[in-house]
PDBQT receptor file of N, H, CA, C and O in Angstrom, charges set to zero:
ATOM      1  N   MET A   1     116.675  80.692  97.457  1.00  0.00    +0.000 N 
ATOM      2  CA  MET A   1     116.283  80.728  96.152  1.00  0.00    +0.000 C 
ATOM      3  C   MET A   1     114.691  81.116  95.992  1.00  0.00    +0.000 C 
ATOM      4  O   MET A   1     114.241  81.952  95.209  1.00  0.00    +0.000 OA
ATOM      5  N   ARG A   2     113.946  80.307  96.926  1.00  0.00    +0.000 N 
ATOM      6  H   ARG A   2     114.312  79.628  97.563  1.00  0.00    +0.000 HD
ATOM      7  CA  ARG A   2     112.705  80.507  96.622  1.00  0.00    +0.000 C 
ATOM      8  C   ARG A   2     112.030  81.977  97.243  1.00  0.00    +0.000 C 
ATOM      9  O   ARG A   2     110.988  82.504  96.853  1.00  0.00    +0.000 OA
ATOM     10  N   LYS A   3     112.915  82.446  98.287  1.00  0.00    +0.000 N 
ATOM     11  H   LYS A   3     113.761  82.017  98.603  1.00  0.00    +0.000 HD
ATOM     12  CA  LYS A   3     112.563  83.687  98.507  1.00  0.00    +0.000 C 
ATOM     13  C   LYS A   3     112.652  84.758  97.226  1.00  0.00    +0.000 C 
ATOM     14  O   LYS A   3     111.798  85.520  96.771  1.00  0.00    +0.000 OA
ATOM     15  N   ASN A   4     114.048  84.501  96.827  1.00  0.00    +0.000 N 
ATOM     16  H   ASN A   4     114.742  83.882  97.197  1.00  0.00    +0.000 HD
ATOM     17  CA  ASN A   4     114.254  85.318  95.451  1.00  0.00    +0.000 C 
ATOM     18  C   ASN A   4     113.471  85.468  94.626  1.00  0.00    +0.000 C 
ATOM     19  O   ASN A   4     113.239  86.549  94.085  1.00  0.00    +0.000 OA
ATOM     20  N   LEU A   5     112.773  84.124  94.315  1.00  0.00    +0.000 N 
ATOM     21  H   LEU A   5     112.962  83.246  94.754  1.00  0.00    +0.000 HD
ATOM     22  CA  LEU A   5     111.548  83.977  93.326  1.00  0.00    +0.000 C 
ATOM     23  C   LEU A   5     110.188  84.840  93.728  1.00  0.00    +0.000 C 
ATOM     24  O   LEU A   5     109.437  85.408  92.935  1.00  0.00    +0.000 OA
ATOM     25  N   ALA A   6     110.083  84.792  95.041  1.00  0.00    +0.000 N 
ATOM     26  H   ALA A   6     110.693  84.332  95.686  1.00  0.00    +0.000 HD
ATOM     27  CA  ALA A   6     108.945  85.316  95.549  1.00  0.00    +0.000 C 
ATOM     28  C   ALA A   6     109.219  86.820  95.361  1.00  0.00    +0.000 C 
ATOM     29  O   ALA A   6     108.304  87.473  94.858  1.00  0.00    +0.000 OA
ATOM     30  N   ILE A   7     110.389  87.472  95.707  1.00  0.00    +0.000 N 
ATOM     31  H   ILE A   7     111.132  86.942  96.116  1.00  0.00    +0.000 HD
ATOM     32  CA  ILE A   7     110.635  88.912  95.340  1.00  0.00    +0.000 C 
ATOM     33  C   ILE A   7     110.569  89.060  93.918  1.00  0.00    +0.000 C 
ATOM     34  O   ILE A   7     109.677  89.843  93.593  1.00  0.00    +0.000 OA
ATOM     35  N   VAL A   8     111.165  88.607  93.026  1.00  0.00    +0.000 N 
ATOM     36  H   VAL A   8     111.890  87.970  93.289  1.00  0.00    +0.000 HD
ATOM     37  CA  VAL A   8     111.233  88.816  91.561  1.00  0.00    +0.000 C 
ATOM     38  C   VAL A   8     109.601  88.828  91.345  1.00  0.00    +0.000 C 
ATOM     39  O   VAL A   8     109.212  89.975  91.122  1.00  0.00    +0.000 OA
ATOM     40  N   LEU A   9     108.637  87.937  91.352  1.00  0.00    +0.000 N 
ATOM     41  H   LEU A   9     108.953  87.005  91.533  1.00  0.00    +0.000 HD
ATOM     42  CA  LEU A   9     107.408  87.977  91.331  1.00  0.00    +0.000 C 
ATOM     43  C   LEU A   9     106.362  89.092  91.672  1.00  0.00    +0.000 C 
ATOM     44  O   LEU A   9     105.482  89.521  90.926  1.00  0.00    +0.000 OA
ATOM     45  N   LEU A  10     106.698  89.542  93.205  1.00  0.00    +0.000 N 
ATOM     46  H   LEU A  10     107.413  89.193  93.811  1.00  0.00    +0.000 HD
ATOM     47  CA  LEU A  10     106.150  90.355  93.762  1.00  0.00    +0.000 C 
ATOM     48  C   LEU A  10     106.229  91.886  93.037  1.00  0.00    +0.000 C 
ATOM     49  O   LEU A  10     105.395  92.776  92.869  1.00  0.00    +0.000 OA
ATOM     50  N   ASN A  11     107.585  91.741  92.713  1.00  0.00    +0.000 N 
ATOM     51  H   ASN A  11     108.262  91.018  92.850  1.00  0.00    +0.000 HD
ATOM     52  CA  ASN A  11     108.036  93.076  92.109  1.00  0.00    +0.000 C 
ATOM     53  C   ASN A  11     107.164  93.361  90.469  1.00  0.00    +0.000 C 
ATOM     54  O   ASN A  11     106.642  94.420  90.121  1.00  0.00    +0.000 OA
ATOM     55  N   LEU A  12     107.224  92.089  89.688  1.00  0.00    +0.000 N 
ATOM     56  H   LEU A  12     107.648  91.229  89.971  1.00  0.00    +0.000 HD
ATOM     57  CA  LEU A  12     106.602  92.079  88.479  1.00  0.00    +0.000 C 
ATOM     58  C   LEU A  12     105.097  92.671  88.835  1.00  0.00    +0.000 C 
ATOM     59  O   LEU A  12     104.682  93.710  88.319  1.00  0.00    +0.000 OA
ATOM     60  N   VAL A  13     104.341  91.900  89.762  1.00  0.00    +0.000 N 
ATOM     61  H   VAL A  13     104.677  91.057  90.181  1.00  0.00    +0.000 HD
ATOM     62  CA  VAL A  13     103.087  92.431  90.047  1.00  0.00    +0.000 C 
ATOM     63  C   VAL A  13     102.687  93.657  90.124  1.00  0.00    +0.000 C 
ATOM     64  O   VAL A  13     101.732  94.187  89.556  1.00  0.00    +0.000 OA
ATOM     65  N   LEU A  14     103.768  94.285  91.153  1.00  0.00    +0.000 N 
ATOM     66  H   LEU A  14     104.543  93.855  91.615  1.00  0.00    +0.000 HD
ATOM     67  CA  LEU A  14     103.679  95.747  91.495  1.00  0.00    +0.000 C 
ATOM     68  C   LEU A  14     103.878  96.567  90.303  1.00  0.00    +0.000 C 
ATOM     69  O   LEU A  14     103.114  97.502  90.062  1.00  0.00    +0.000 OA
ATOM     70  N   LEU A  15     104.860  96.271  89.544  1.00  0.00    +0.000 N 
ATOM     71  H   LEU A  15     105.480  95.512  89.739  1.00  0.00    +0.000 HD
ATOM     72  CA  LEU A  15     105.244  96.982  88.341  1.00  0.00    +0.000 C 
ATOM     73  C   LEU A  15     103.974  96.845  87.170  1.00  0.00    +0.000 C 
ATOM     74  O   LEU A  15     103.762  97.841  86.478  1.00  0.00    +0.000 OA
ATOM     75  N   SER A  16     103.212  95.726  86.973  1.00  0.00    +0.000 N 
ATOM     76  H   SER A  16     103.384  94.917  87.535  1.00  0.00    +0.000 HD
ATOM     77  CA  SER A  16     102.075  95.642  86.291  1.00  0.00    +0.000 C 
ATOM     78  C   SER A  16     100.840  96.517  86.472  1.00  0.00    +0.000 C 
ATOM     79  O   SER A  16     100.091  97.038  85.646  1.00  0.00    +0.000 OA
ATOM     80  N   GLY A  17     100.856  96.520  88.024  1.00  0.00    +0.000 N 
ATOM     81  H   GLY A  17     101.464  96.096  88.695  1.00  0.00    +0.000 HD
ATOM     82  CA  GLY A  17      99.599  97.470  88.483  1.00  0.00    +0.000 C 
ATOM     83  C   GLY A  17     100.108  98.596  88.286  1.00  0.00    +0.000 C 
ATOM     84  O   GLY A  17      99.185  99.302  87.878  1.00  0.00    +0.000 OA
ATOM     85  N   THR A  18     101.083  99.215  88.337  1.00  0.00    +0.000 N 
ATOM     86  H   THR A  18     101.832  98.641  88.669  1.00  0.00    +0.000 HD
ATOM     87  CA  THR A  18     101.589 100.524  88.416  1.00  0.00    +0.000 C 
ATOM     88  C   THR A  18     101.353 101.018  86.749  1.00  0.00    +0.000 C 
ATOM     89  O   THR A  18     100.709 102.025  86.451  1.00  0.00    +0.000 OA
ATOM     90  N   ALA A  19     101.871 100.291  85.951  1.00  0.00    +0.000 N 
ATOM     91  H   ALA A  19     102.394  99.473  86.193  1.00  0.00    +0.000 HD
ATOM     92  CA  ALA A  19     101.500 100.391  84.427  1.00  0.00    +0.000 C 
ATOM     93  C   ALA A  19     100.183 100.470  84.092  1.00  0.00    +0.000 C 
ATOM     94  O   ALA A  19      99.790 101.340  83.314  1.00  0.00    +0.000 OA
ATOM     95  N   ALA A  20      99.320  99.522  84.672  1.00  0.00    +0.000 N 
ATOM     96  H   ALA A  20      99.639  98.815  85.304  1.00  0.00    +0.000 HD
ATOM     97  CA  ALA A  20      97.851 100.015  84.515  1.00  0.00    +0.000 C 
ATOM     98  C   ALA A  20      97.311 101.092  85.113  1.00  0.00    +0.000 C 
ATOM     99  O   ALA A  20      96.296 101.615  84.651  1.00  0.00    +0.000 OA
ATOM    100  N   LEU A  21      97.840 101.490  86.062  1.00  0.00    +0.000 N 
ATOM    101  H   LEU A  21      98.664 101.066  86.437  1.00  0.00    +0.000 HD
ATOM    102  CA  LEU A  21      97.119 102.556  86.822  1.00  0.00    +0.000 C 
ATOM    103  C   LEU A  21      97.561 104.127  85.918  1.00  0.00    +0.000 C 
ATOM    104  O   LEU A  21      96.931 105.163  85.706  1.00  0.00    +0.000 OA
ATOM    105  N   LEU A  22      98.574 103.782  85.652  1.00  0.00    +0.000 N 
ATOM    106  H   LEU A  22      99.086 102.940  85.824  1.00  0.00    +0.000 HD
ATOM    107  CA  LEU A  22      99.277 105.204  84.534  1.00  0.00    +0.000 C 
ATOM    108  C   LEU A  22      98.800 105.426  83.261  1.00  0.00    +0.000 C 
ATOM    109  O   LEU A  22      98.774 106.461  82.595  1.00  0.00    +0.000 OA
ATOM    110  N   SER A  23      98.372 104.144  82.980  1.00  0.00    +0.000 N 
ATOM    111  H   SER A  23      98.393 103.303  83.520  1.00  0.00    +0.000 HD
ATOM    112  CA  SER A  23      97.338 104.067  81.468  1.00  0.00    +0.000 C 
ATOM    113  C   SER A  23      96.135 104.362  81.574  1.00  0.00    +0.000 C 
ATOM    114  O   SER A  23      95.493 104.655  80.566  1.00  0.00    +0.000 OA
ATOM    115  N   ALA A  24      95.499 104.347  82.963  1.00  0.00    +0.000 N 
ATOM    116  H   ALA A  24      96.021 104.108  83.782  1.00  0.00    +0.000 HD
ATOM    117  CA  ALA A  24      94.026 104.712  83.234  1.00  0.00    +0.000 C 
ATOM    118  C   ALA A  24      94.236 106.328  83.484  1.00  0.00    +0.000 C 
ATOM    119  O   ALA A  24      93.369 107.119  83.113  1.00  0.00    +0.000 OA
ATOM    120  N   CYS A  25      95.225 106.687  84.020  1.00  0.00    +0.000 N 
ATOM    121  H   CYS A  25      95.929 106.043  84.321  1.00  0.00    +0.000 HD
ATOM    122  CA  CYS A  25      95.233 107.965  84.059  1.00  0.00    +0.000 C 
ATOM    123  C   CYS A  25      94.951 108.780  83.076  1.00  0.00    +0.000 C 
ATOM    124  O   CYS A  25      94.057 109.625  83.019  1.00  0.00    +0.000 OA
ATOM    125  N   ASN A  26      95.876 108.449  82.177  1.00  0.00    +0.000 N 
ATOM    126  H   ASN A  26      96.602 107.762  82.224  1.00  0.00    +0.000 HD
ATOM    127  CA  ASN A  26      95.730 108.968  80.619  1.00  0.00    +0.000 C 
ATOM    128  C   ASN A  26      94.630 108.825  79.889  1.00  0.00    +0.000 C 
ATOM    129  O   ASN A  26      94.298 109.635  79.023  1.00  0.00    +0.000 OA
ATOM    130  N   THR A  27      93.893 107.641  80.226  1.00  0.00    +0.000 N 
ATOM    131  H   THR A  27      94.162 106.983  80.929  1.00  0.00    +0.000 HD
ATOM    132  CA  THR A  27      92.424 107.497  79.505  1.00  0.00    +0.000 C 
ATOM    133  C   THR A  27      91.409 108.485  80.363  1.00  0.00    +0.000 C 
ATOM    134  O   THR A  27      90.481 108.983  79.725  1.00  0.00    +0.000 OA
ATOM    135  N   THR A  28      91.515 108.764  81.613  1.00  0.00    +0.000 N 
ATOM    136  H   THR A  28      92.269 108.359  82.131  1.00  0.00    +0.000 HD
ATOM    137  CA  THR A  28      90.627 109.333  82.345  1.00  0.00    +0.000 C 
ATOM    138  C   THR A  28      91.020 111.051  81.878  1.00  0.00    +0.000 C 
ATOM    139  O   THR A  28      90.149 111.914  81.764  1.00  0.00    +0.000 OA
ATOM    140  N   ALA A  29      92.118 111.230  81.709  1.00  0.00    +0.000 N 
ATOM    141  H   ALA A  29      92.825 110.528  81.801  1.00  0.00    +0.000 HD
ATOM    142  CA  ALA A  29      92.403 112.830  81.333  1.00  0.00    +0.000 C 
ATOM    143  C   ALA A  29      92.026 112.902  80.210  1.00  0.00    +0.000 C 
ATOM    144  O   ALA A  29      91.424 113.954  79.993  1.00  0.00    +0.000 OA
ATOM    145  N   GLY A  30      92.144 111.969  79.022  1.00  0.00    +0.000 N 
ATOM    146  H   GLY A  30      92.633 111.115  79.198  1.00  0.00    +0.000 HD
ATOM    147  CA  GLY A  30      91.365 112.255  77.657  1.00  0.00    +0.000 C 
ATOM    148  C   GLY A  30      90.121 112.476  77.758  1.00  0.00    +0.000 C 
ATOM    149  O   GLY A  30      89.637 113.450  77.182  1.00  0.00    +0.000 OA
ATOM    150  N   ALA A  31      89.320 111.597  78.532  1.00  0.00    +0.000 N 
ATOM    151  H   ALA A  31      89.714 110.805  79.000  1.00  0.00    +0.000 HD
ATOM    152  CA  ALA A  31      87.975 111.679  78.800  1.00  0.00    +0.000 C 
ATOM    153  C   ALA A  31      87.435 112.865  79.068  1.00  0.00    +0.000 C 
ATOM    154  O   ALA A  31      86.516 113.401  78.449  1.00  0.00    +0.000 OA
ATOM    155  N   GLY A  32      88.115 113.347  80.166  1.00  0.00    +0.000 N 
ATOM    156  H   GLY A  32      88.861 112.912  80.669  1.00  0.00    +0.000 HD
ATOM    157  CA  GLY A  32      88.152 114.864  80.872  1.00  0.00    +0.000 C 
ATOM    158  C   GLY A  32      87.937 115.870  79.907  1.00  0.00    +0.000 C 
ATOM    159  O   GLY A  32      86.976 116.635  79.975  1.00  0.00    +0.000 OA
ATOM    160  N   GLN A  33      88.910 115.913  78.877  1.00  0.00    +0.000 N 
ATOM    161  H   GLN A  33      89.691 115.291  78.822  1.00  0.00    +0.000 HD
ATOM    162  CA  GLN A  33      89.236 116.742  77.891  1.00  0.00    +0.000 C 
ATOM    163  C   GLN A  33      88.120 116.599  76.942  1.00  0.00    +0.000 C 
ATOM    164  O   GLN A  33      87.471 117.630  76.769  1.00  0.00    +0.000 OA
ATOM    165  N   ASP A  34      87.769 115.608  76.321  1.00  0.00    +0.000 N 
ATOM    166  H   ASP A  34      88.296 114.770  76.461  1.00  0.00    +0.000 HD
ATOM    167  CA  ASP A  34      86.256 115.225  75.645  1.00  0.00    +0.000 C 
ATOM    168  C   ASP A  34      85.284 116.057  76.174  1.00  0.00    +0.000 C 
ATOM    169  O   ASP A  34      84.830 116.967  75.479  1.00  0.00    +0.000 OA
ATOM    170  N   VAL A  35      84.838 115.844  77.495  1.00  0.00    +0.000 N 
ATOM    171  H   VAL A  35      85.207 115.105  78.060  1.00  0.00    +0.000 HD
ATOM    172  CA  VAL A  35      84.020 116.181  77.817  1.00  0.00    +0.000 C 
ATOM    173  C   VAL A  35      83.755 117.792  78.138  1.00  0.00    +0.000 C 
ATOM    174  O   VAL A  35      82.667 118.367  78.182  1.00  0.00    +0.000 OA
ATOM    175  N   SER A  36      85.152 118.371  78.359  1.00  0.00    +0.000 N 
ATOM    176  H   SER A  36      86.036 117.904  78.324  1.00  0.00    +0.000 HD
ATOM    177  CA  SER A  36      85.205 119.782  78.539  1.00  0.00    +0.000 C 
ATOM    178  C   SER A  36      85.167 120.337  77.030  1.00  0.00    +0.000 C 
ATOM    179  O   SER A  36      84.876 121.533  77.006  1.00  0.00    +0.000 OA
ATOM    180  N   ALA A  37      85.350 119.868  75.992  1.00  0.00    +0.000 N 
ATOM    181  H   ALA A  37      85.586 118.897  76.012  1.00  0.00    +0.000 HD
ATOM    182  CA  ALA A  37      85.246 120.380  74.488  1.00  0.00    +0.000 C 
ATOM    183  C   ALA A  37      83.748 120.477  74.520  1.00  0.00    +0.000 C 
ATOM    184  O   ALA A  37      83.081 121.498  74.352  1.00  0.00    +0.000 OA
ATOM    185  N   ALA A  38      83.301 119.207  74.771  1.00  0.00    +0.000 N 
ATOM    186  H   ALA A  38      83.843 118.378  74.908  1.00  0.00    +0.000 HD
ATOM    187  CA  ALA A  38      81.480 119.260  74.236  1.00  0.00    +0.000 C 
ATOM    188  C   ALA A  38      81.036 120.518  75.222  1.00  0.00    +0.000 C 
ATOM    189  O   ALA A  38      80.314 121.392  74.741  1.00  0.00    +0.000 OA
ATOM    190  N   GLY A  39      81.434 120.601  76.491  1.00  0.00    +0.000 N 
ATOM    191  H   GLY A  39      82.020 119.891  76.881  1.00  0.00    +0.000 HD
ATOM    192  CA  GLY A  39      80.708 121.381  77.426  1.00  0.00    +0.000 C 
ATOM    193  C   GLY A  39      80.979 123.078  76.745  1.00  0.00    +0.000 C 
ATOM    194  O   GLY A  39      80.230 124.033  76.955  1.00  0.00    +0.000 OA
ATOM    195  N   HIS A  40      82.158 123.099  75.964  1.00  0.00    +0.000 N 
ATOM    196  H   HIS A  40      82.766 122.323  75.793  1.00  0.00    +0.000 HD
ATOM    197  CA  HIS A  40      82.343 124.438  75.417  1.00  0.00    +0.000 C 
ATOM    198  C   HIS A  40      81.600 124.604  74.371  1.00  0.00    +0.000 C 
ATOM    199  O   HIS A  40      80.963 125.649  74.235  1.00  0.00    +0.000 OA
ATOM    200  N   ALA A  41      81.551 123.549  73.399  1.00  0.00    +0.000 N 
ATOM    201  H   ALA A  41      82.069 122.701  73.509  1.00  0.00    +0.000 HD
ATOM    202  CA  ALA A  41      80.680 123.812  72.304  1.00  0.00    +0.000 C 
ATOM    203  C   ALA A  41      79.061 123.805  72.411  1.00  0.00    +0.000 C 
ATOM    204  O   ALA A  41      78.302 124.207  71.529  1.00  0.00    +0.000 OA
ATOM    205  N   VAL A  42      78.701 123.289  73.614  1.00  0.00    +0.000 N 
ATOM    206  H   VAL A  42      79.317 122.962  74.331  1.00  0.00    +0.000 HD
ATOM    207  CA  VAL A  42      77.250 123.651  74.113  1.00  0.00    +0.000 C 
ATOM    208  C   VAL A  42      77.261 125.207  74.613  1.00  0.00    +0.000 C 
ATOM    209  O   VAL A  42      76.326 125.938  74.286  1.00  0.00    +0.000 OA
ATOM    210  N   THR A  43      78.054 125.569  75.203  1.00  0.00    +0.000 N 
ATOM    211  H   THR A  43      78.813 124.975  75.468  1.00  0.00    +0.000 HD
ATOM    212  CA  THR A  43      78.106 126.891  75.817  1.00  0.00    +0.000 C 
ATOM    213  C   THR A  43      78.356 127.926  74.317  1.00  0.00    +0.000 C 
ATOM    214  O   THR A  43      77.602 128.897  74.253  1.00  0.00    +0.000 OA
ATOM    215  N   ASN A  44      79.044 127.802  73.524  1.00  0.00    +0.000 N 
ATOM    216  H   ASN A  44      79.657 127.014  73.576  1.00  0.00    +0.000 HD
ATOM    217  CA  ASN A  44      79.272 128.495  72.324  1.00  0.00    +0.000 C 
ATOM    218  C   ASN A  44      78.002 128.485  71.636  1.00  0.00    +0.000 C 
ATOM    219  O   ASN A  44      77.468 129.550  71.325  1.00  0.00    +0.000 OA
ATOM    220  N   SER A  45      77.354 127.112  71.313  1.00  0.00    +0.000 N 
ATOM    221  H   SER A  45      77.787 126.247  71.566  1.00  0.00    +0.000 HD
ATOM    222  CA  SER A  45      75.835 127.493  70.626  1.00  0.00    +0.000 C 
ATOM    223  C   SER A  45      74.809 128.164  71.467  1.00  0.00    +0.000 C 
ATOM    224  O   SER A  45      73.928 128.845  70.941  1.00  0.00    +0.000 OA
ATOM    225  N   ALA A  46      74.875 128.026  72.534  1.00  0.00    +0.000 N 
ATOM    226  H   ALA A  46      75.591 127.472  72.961  1.00  0.00    +0.000 HD
ATOM    227  CA  ALA A  46      73.832 128.927  73.480  1.00  0.00    +0.000 C 
ATOM    228  C   ALA A  46      73.834 130.088  73.209  1.00  0.00    +0.000 C 
ATOM    229  O   ALA A  46      72.821 130.674  72.826  1.00  0.00    +0.000 OA
ATOM    230  N   GLU A  47      75.324 130.812  73.403  1.00  0.00    +0.000 N 
ATOM    231  H   GLU A  47      76.147 130.336  73.715  1.00  0.00    +0.000 HD
ATOM    232  CA  GLU A  47      75.451 132.212  73.323  1.00  0.00    +0.000 C 
ATOM    233  C   GLU A  47      74.792 132.705  71.781  1.00  0.00    +0.000 C 
ATOM    234  O   GLU A  47      74.082 133.690  71.579  1.00  0.00    +0.000 OA
ATOM    235  N   LYS A  48      75.212 131.812  70.899  1.00  0.00    +0.000 N 
ATOM    236  H   LYS A  48      75.789 131.012  71.063  1.00  0.00    +0.000 HD
ATOM    237  CA  LYS A  48      74.769 132.129  69.549  1.00  0.00    +0.000 C 
ATOM    238  C   LYS A  48      73.441 132.092  69.310  1.00  0.00    +0.000 C 
ATOM    239  O   LYS A  48      73.023 132.929  68.511  1.00  0.00    +0.000 OA
ATOM    240  N   VAL A  49      72.680 131.352  69.785  1.00  0.00    +0.000 N 
ATOM    241  H   VAL A  49      73.020 130.672  70.435  1.00  0.00    +0.000 HD
ATOM    242  CA  VAL A  49      71.165 131.390  69.758  1.00  0.00    +0.000 C 
ATOM    243  C   VAL A  49      70.986 132.545  70.501  1.00  0.00    +0.000 C 
ATOM    244  O   VAL A  49      70.349 133.363  69.837  1.00  0.00    +0.000 OA
ATOM    245  N   LYS A  50      71.337 133.029  71.803  1.00  0.00    +0.000 N 
ATOM    246  H   LYS A  50      71.855 132.365  72.342  1.00  0.00    +0.000 HD
ATOM    247  CA  LYS A  50      70.761 133.850  72.615  1.00  0.00    +0.000 C 
ATOM    248  C   LYS A  50      71.081 135.253  72.059  1.00  0.00    +0.000 C 
ATOM    249  O   LYS A  50      70.332 136.189  72.339  1.00  0.00    +0.000 OA
ATOM    250  N   ALA A  51      72.302 135.454  71.186  1.00  0.00    +0.000 N 
ATOM    251  H   ALA A  51      72.910 134.694  70.959  1.00  0.00    +0.000 HD
ATOM    252  CA  ALA A  51      72.612 136.687  70.612  1.00  0.00    +0.000 C 
ATOM    253  C   ALA A  51      71.414 137.008  69.384  1.00  0.00    +0.000 C 
ATOM    254  O   ALA A  51      70.967 138.083  68.982  1.00  0.00    +0.000 OA
ATOM    255  N   GLY A  52      71.128 135.682  69.008  1.00  0.00    +0.000 N 
ATOM    256  H   GLY A  52      71.491 134.809  69.335  1.00  0.00    +0.000 HD
ATOM    257  CA  GLY A  52      70.181 135.720  67.729  1.00  0.00    +0.000 C 
ATOM    258  C   GLY A  52      68.787 135.962  68.102  1.00  0.00    +0.000 C 
ATOM    259  O   GLY A  52      67.958 136.117  67.205  1.00  0.00    +0.000 OA
ATOM    260  N   LEU A  53      68.458 136.009  69.274  1.00  0.00    +0.000 N 
ATOM    261  H   LEU A  53      69.131 135.883  70.003  1.00  0.00    +0.000 HD
ATOM    262  CA  LEU A  53      67.060 136.249  69.589  1.00  0.00    +0.000 C 
ATOM    263  C   LEU A  53      66.720 137.488  69.822  1.00  0.00    +0.000 C 
ATOM    264  O   LEU A  53      65.553 137.768  70.095  1.00  0.00    +0.000 OA
TER     265      LEU A  53
């Protein structure tokens, strides 16, 4: 009985950890896309300024 409870608790902890890691991946991917979009905006602005000189 005690062994079964320990297994259930261990599985719960592992599933919770996995869920946290997966949500962190989505957050990191979103941040990477935001940084990439900002980089493209800076590049486009620099090209416009360079063309105007």
